[in-house]
N, C-alpha and C positions, 0 to 999 in steps of 0.2 A: 609753370610760372604764369601768374596772372598779368592782366594788362598793366598794372601799376607796380609789378614786382620786377626789379632789375638786379643785375649782378653787382658785386661790390664796387668795381671800378666805375660803373655807370652811376651808382648812387653817390659815390665820392665826388663826382663832377657835377651832378645835377641836384642832389637833395638840398633844399633850402635856397636854391639859386635861381629864383624866378626872375624873368625878364623885368627890367625897369619899365613901369607902366607909362611914364612920362616920355622918355626918350628912346625906349627900346634897347637900352644898354644890355649886352649879353652878360657882362660881369656886373653884378649888383653894386651900386655905388656905396662908398664908404660914408657912413653917417656920423659926423662929429658932434652934432647938436646935443646939448645937455638937456634941453627942454623942448616940449612939443605943445603947440596950441590946440586946444580941444574945439570941437564944434559946439560951443556953448558949455556952460557949467555942468560937469558930470558926464559929458558926452565925449569920451576920448576917441581920438582917431586911431583905429586899429589897436587900442589898448595902451598907447604910449603917452606918458605925461612927463616923466623925469628919467634921466639917463641911468641912475642907479637902479631903478625899477625895471627898466627895459630899454633896449636899443636895437634898431632893425638889423644892424650888422652883427650884433651878438646873437640875435634870434636866428639869423641865417646859419651861424656856426653851430648853435645848439641843435637846430633841426638836422644838420648834417651829421653831427656826432651821434644823435639818437638813432638815425637811420643806419649808420655803419656798425653800431654796437647791437642793433636789433632791439633797442629799447623804445619806450614811449616818451620818456622825459630826459632832457639833458640840461646841464647847467655849466656855464663857463666861468672860471674863476681867474684871479690874477696870478696864481701859481698852483702847482700840484699840492703843496702843503696847505694852501688856503682852501683847496677843495676838500682835502682830508679833514682839516680842522672843522669846516662847516658840517661835514658829515657826522663827525664825532659829537658835536654839539647838538645835532638834530636827533640823534638816535640813542644817546646814552645820558645817564644821570649819575651824580655822585653815589658811590656804593656799588656801581656796576663794574664789569670787567671785560677787557678785550683779551682773547686768546689769539696769539699770533705766531708766525714762524720765527725760529731762532736764527734766521739769516736774513732778516728784513733790512730794507734800506735804512741807513743810520738816521736820516732826517725824519723818517716816519717814527722811528723808535724814540727819538728825542722829543718829538711833538707829543707822543702818547705818554712817555714816562715823565718828562720834565715840565711840560705845560699842563696836560690834563691829569697827570698824577697829583699835582697840587690841588686840583679841583675835586679829587676823590675818585678818579677813574683808575682802577688797578689794571695790571697787565700780566700775562703769563706767556713768556716765549717758550716754544717747544718745537720738537721735530714733527712737522705736519705729515710726514709719511707714516708715522706711528698712529694709525687710525684708532687703535684701542685707547691710547693715551689721550688723544684729542677728544674722543667720546666721553672719557671719564671726566676731563676738565669741563666740557660743555654741559655735563649733567648737573653741575653746581648751579645753584639758583642765581648767583651773581653774574654768570657767564652770558653776556648779552650779544656780543659781536665776535665773529670768527674772521680774522684778518689774514688774507693770503696774498702772497706775491708768487706768480709762476709765469715764466722762469723767475727765480729769485735773484736779488742783487746783493753781492756779485757772485755767489756760489753756484748759480745756474741750476738750482734744484727745481724739479718738476713736481707739482702737487696735483692730486686728483680732485679737480673742482667738483665733479658730480658727487663723489663720495663725501666730500666735506659739506656740500650743500645739504645732503641727506642728514648728516650728523647735526648740523646747525638747526635744521627745520624740525627734526625729531625732538629737539630740546627748546623749541620756541625761541630760537635765536636767529640772527641774521648772518648771512655770508657776504663779506665784502672782498672783492678781488682787485688788486692793483694790477692793471693790464698794461702798464707802461712798456715793459720789455717786449711783449709780444705785439702790441698794437691790435686794433680791431680787425686788421686784415688777416692776421695769423690766428687769432683766438677771440671767441665771443662768449665770455663767461655767463652772460645772462641766459644764453641758450642751454647752458649746462647746469643751470639751477641757481646761480648767484643772484642775490637781491640787489646788490650795488656794485658798480664798476667805477673805479677812479683811475685817472690818468694824470701824469705830468705831460701836458700837451707840448711842453718845451722840447720834448724828445722826438720820437718818430713822427708824431702827428704833425707838429710844426715842420720838423725835418730839415731846417736850414740854419739852426743855431742863431736865430735872430729875433726870437720872440719867446718870452716866458709866459706860461699859462698852465691851467689845470682844468679838469673836468670831472663831473659826476654824472653817471647815467643810471637810470633805473626804469623799471616798468611798473613799479608799485605806486599807485596814486597817492596813498597816504604818506609814504616816504618822500615822494616828490614835493608834496605840500610843505613838509617840514624842512626839507633842504632848500626849497625855493624861498621860504621865509628867512632862513639864515642868510642866503645870498642877498636878499633885499634889505634885511634889518641891519646886518653887519657891514655889508657893502664891499666885500672882497672880490669885486667883479673884474672881468677882463675889460680893458678899455677898447674903444672901437678899432683903433689901428691894430692892436694886438689880436683882436678877433678876426680882422680882415686878413692879416698875415697868416694866422693859423688856418683859416679856411683855404687860402691859396696853397699852403703846404699840404693840407689834407687831400686836396684833389689829386695829387700825384702819389699818394701813399702806396697804392698797389704796385706800381712799377718800381718805386724805390725799394720796397721791401723785398721784392723778388731778387734784386741785385744785392742788397744787404745779405740776404740768406745765402745766395750762391757764393759770394766772396767769403763769408764767414765759414762756410763748410770747407772751402778749399784751404783756408788758412788753418783751421783746426786740424784737418787731415795732414797738412804739412808739418805742423808743430809736434804732432804726436810722436814722431820718430826723431825729433831733434835731441841730441845728447845733453843739451843744457836745460831741457824741459823735464820737470818732474811729473807734471800732470796737466792735462788739458781738460777744462770743464766746458763742454758744449753738448747740448742734447741731441745734436745731429750725429754724434759718434755712436756707433752701435754698442759700445761698452759703457756708455753713460747710463747710470741706474734708472734714469727717467726716460730713456729713449723710446721704448715701446708705448708708454703712456703719452708722451708728447705726440707721437704719430696719431693717436686717437683723438686728441683734443686741440691740435694745432694744425694749421695749413702748411706751415714750414717751421724751421727750427730757430729762426731769428738771426739777428746780426751781432749779437753779443757773445764774446768768447773770453773766458778767464783762464789764465795760465799761471801755474806755480813753477818756480825755477829751482834748479838744483842748488844754486849758490846762495839761497836764503835771501835775507833783506838786502844785502849789498848788491847781489845780482839783479834783483828787481829794480833797485834804484838806478843801477847802471843802464839797464835797458830802457827804463822810463825816460831817462835823460839823454838817450843816445839815438833815438829815431829821428827821421826827417819828415816823412809823410804822416806818420802817427804823431799827432800833436799832444803833448802832455797838458791835459786840461780836465777840469770838471765837466760834468754832463755827458750826454751820449745821444745817439739817434740822429745825428746830422748827416748830411751827404759826405762830409769829410771824415776821415778816420781819426779817432781820438784814443789816447791811452791814459789810464788812471791808475794811481797807486792808492787803493782804498784805505790801507792802514793809516796813511797820513792825510788823506784827502776826504773822500765822500763818507768814509766810515770812521773817521777819527773820534767822533763823539761816542762811539760804542766800544772803544778800547777798554779792556779790563772787565767787560761784561760777557754774557753768554753769546752775544752777537758779534764779538770781536772777529776780525778778518785775519787770516794768516799773513805774516809779514813778507812772505815770498810770493804773494799773489799780485798779478797785474790784471786789470780789466781792459779789454779791447772793445771799443765800439767800432766795428768794421764798416767803413764807408763804401761808397760806390765807385771808387777809383778803379783803374785797371788792376786786377788782383795780382798779376805778376809783379807789378811795381810794389805793392804792399808786402808781398812775401819777401822780395829782395830787401826792402827796408828793414823788416824784422830780422832777416838773416844777418845783415850788417851789424845790427845792434847786439845780436846774440853771439857773434863771433868772439872767441876768446874767453867766454865764460866757463866756469867749472862745469864738467860733464859728469853724468852719472857713471858709477863704477861698473 
């Protein structure tokens, strides 16, 4: 470890968080100003002139994000989809194609298929564990971007980032990894060969369900220039208060994720043997098809657990509406536990497509409460449901 090389938790607290030079404030001040006076025409103070182009609070967050993902450049946006949209516009042109997982987040697929599809960007969803099929698709001239979520939302599939990076690069294409479910604490795709990492910072990075945001991180200077231009020219930036709240949440990511992981592991292990549960999808379980791979590319298995119930759609609805601590709501990654019914909520837009989610599936975002209370809450909601024969 060099003099300026620190561990993850240390970087989370200190990267981009220089002392205030005027008053010595330990926490950098929140800069609301939309405009900045230069030292004469063309002589900007530290590069700032207008809030869309740059803001010191946003710069602090971007420095922090780059450090934690092991990247050289980071860009903070108003939402995760805004970050994805800017990336697509920066790297693709009409007539080109995205190859992506067939269990991707519904919002990402909606953006790619319904917004950029009209612009002439094609997409091919497929099983990313089938490396031969991926290689065949990426060999086509129009395949420009390989889009990966790992763990995936909500089926918790684990994808081999290093293997897909090689396939993409062998075909002069780029690999993008949506790292939202893992967070940079558990997984750093750039170190495994990815070219671009995206996040919905609304989730684990913000961590408190009180700020919407997104991020793009890369170590490629040319890509950074293109993405930075999109951020500036289109203007889907994160506001100063949003950036400030995201930075505050990110400082405690390491300790929160440790608790998310341990709680999720305990809940997954408990639900495996429940008679009303058909299947538990969690990479921390030894029988999960991606368990061994997750051990090699992740620090832990994450805080997301998906469950399929014996009683089908009605059982899923009954449980989703029957818990007390697990709140039925969109989103994930906050300190509080949330439950989602993807078929009607986060993934409603992909019903009837290859990305459709099973009707009996619930997605649990396991919070950092006392795990015994969370297990008791689930047991109450599951009581009386049909059991496996």
